[in-house]
N, C-alpha and C positions, 0 to 999 in steps of 0.2 A: 404818556397822557392818561393811561388807564387808571392811575392812582387817583384821579379826580372823580371817578365814579364813587357813589356811596358804598360803603363797606358791605351793606346787605345785598346790593346788586351783584358784586363780585362773589359773595358767598353763595347766594341762592341761584344765580344764573351761570356762574363760572366764567372765569376769564377766557378759557378756550372757546366757549360758546360765543362770547362777545367779540372775540378778536376779528372775525370776518366783518363785523359791523364797524369796528374801529378802523380797519383797513379802508373800508368803503367811505368812511368819513374823514379819510386822510389824517388820522391820528387825533381828531377832535372827539374826546371822550363823551362829552355832553351830546354832540351831534350823533354819535354812535348809539347813545341811549335812546334818543328820539327815533332814530332809524329802526332800532329793534322793536319799539312799540308800534311804529307805523307798519312794519312787516306783519305784526299780529293783526293790526286793523285790516290790512289788505287780505290776510288769510280769512278773517271773519266775514269780509264782504264776499268771499268766494263760496261760502257755505250754501247760500241759496241756489246759485247756478249749479253747483255740484250735486246738490240734492235733486234738483230737477233732472239733471242728466242721468243720475243713477236710476231714478224711478223710470224715466222714459226708456232708457236702454233696456233694463231688465224686462219691462212690459212688452217692448217691441220684440225682443228675442224670444221671450216666453210664448207670446202669441203666435209667432211664426212657427215655433216647434210644436205647439199644440195642434195647429192646422195641419202640419206635415205628418205628425204621428197619429192624429185623431184621438188624442186622450190628454187630459189635463196634467197627468203625471208622466210626461213624456220621457223623463229621466229613467223610467223603468225599462225602456226599450231602446233608448238612444245609445249610440256607440261612445259613451264617455270613457275616458282613460282612467287609470287607477286613482289618480289624484282627484279627478272630478267625482268619481263614485264616493270617495272618502268624504268630500265636502258635502255631498248630498246626504250621506249617512249622518254626518255631523249636524246638518240642518234638521233631519228627522229627530235626532236625540234632543235637540234644543226644543223642538215643538212638543215633544212628549212630556215636558215639564209643565205644560199647561193643563188645566183641569177640564179639558174637552177633547173630543176626537180631532186628530190632525187633518187638515185639508191640504190640497195641492197649493192653494194660495198661501197657506202658512209656510210651507216649505220654500216657495218662491221668495217670500219676504225675508227668510233666514239666509238665503244664499248671498254671498258677498259680491260687491262690485267687481272684485278680481275674478270671481268664478265666471261671471257673465262675459267679461272681457276675454278670458281664456278661450271661450268657445270660438273666437274669431282668429285664434293663433294657428300657426302652421303645425305646432307640436302634435304628435300622435295622429297625424293625418286629419286633424280637425278642418284644415282648409278644404279637403275633399269630402269629408263626412258631414260637415255642418255648413260651411260657407257656400259651396257650389250648389248643393241641392236645396238649401233652406234659407240660411241667415242673410244672404245678400238681399233678400226681399224685405228684411226689416229696416233697410236703409234706402227707401225709394228715391231720395234726393241726392244720393251719393254716387259719383261717377268714377271715382278713383279705384285704385287697386286695394285688395284686401290688406296687404302688408302695410300700406300707408295708414289705413284706418286703424289697424292694430297698434301701430307705433303711437299714433295720436292718443288712443284710448289708454294704452299702457302708461304714458306720461301723465294722464289725468288720474289714473289709479294711484300713482306715486304721490301726486300732488294732493289728492284727497286724504291719503294716509298721513301726510305731514300736517295738513290743515286740522284733521280730527284729533290729533294728540294733544288734548287739553283736559283739565280737571276743573270741577266746580270751584268757585271762590271759597265756599264754606270749608271744603276739605283742604284747600290750599292754606287756609288760616291755621290749620293744625301743624303745618310745616314751617311757614314763615308769615307771621302777622304783617310784616312790612310789605312783602310782595302781595299778599292778599289785599292790603289797603290800596296798593297801587293799581291792582287789577280792578278792584271794585270802583275806583274813581273813573276808569275807562269803560266800565261795563254798560252796554247799551240795552241789556235785557229789560231792566225796569221800565225804561222809556217805551220799548216796543210793547211790553205787556200792557202798559197804561194806555197805549194807543189802540187797543183792540176794538173799543166801541166806535171810534172814528172810522177805522178801516171797515168794520162790519156795517156801519151806517152810511158808507159811501162818501164820507166827508174828506177822505184822502185816500190816494191809492196805496196799496201795500208796496213796500220797498225792501230789497234785499239788505 
């Protein structure tokens, strides 16, 4: 049934990539194509909640560590493992590219979602060094175990990474005009951008 898909879809998206959708659609190639695009639509719909989660998580953990260590650059004295220190160093290097002095807030913004989630892990004694004395306080409404929370957050890191693997339509056009045209037809950004005045004016609520 896959030979019913347009040639450019097989070329640009690849049959191995599409096979799971063809299986899910019970061999109906056109249904598999629609399912593929729907999956992207679902991923796009998750960007807003994931954005909120990432910001809320990092701010909650950062604020708890600032209170505990009594300084905004808590990473300078906290018992980070080698990987954690490397990620902090990488964040500092990224900040130094800016034409102004680096602040702790700059470093916090550069640290990845994965870095913050790793602070809740069992590895390198983080459960004893971070969770028990400090980070449990960042989740005042959580009553479960640390390992359960870590598993949930790790799955969301993986989901976020999959959702964020996209490129702008303009650049996509340099590779495949056909795929760029298809993506452009489903692109919601112009409509969201055009609705800015309505949202700011209170005429409609913002939506993810």
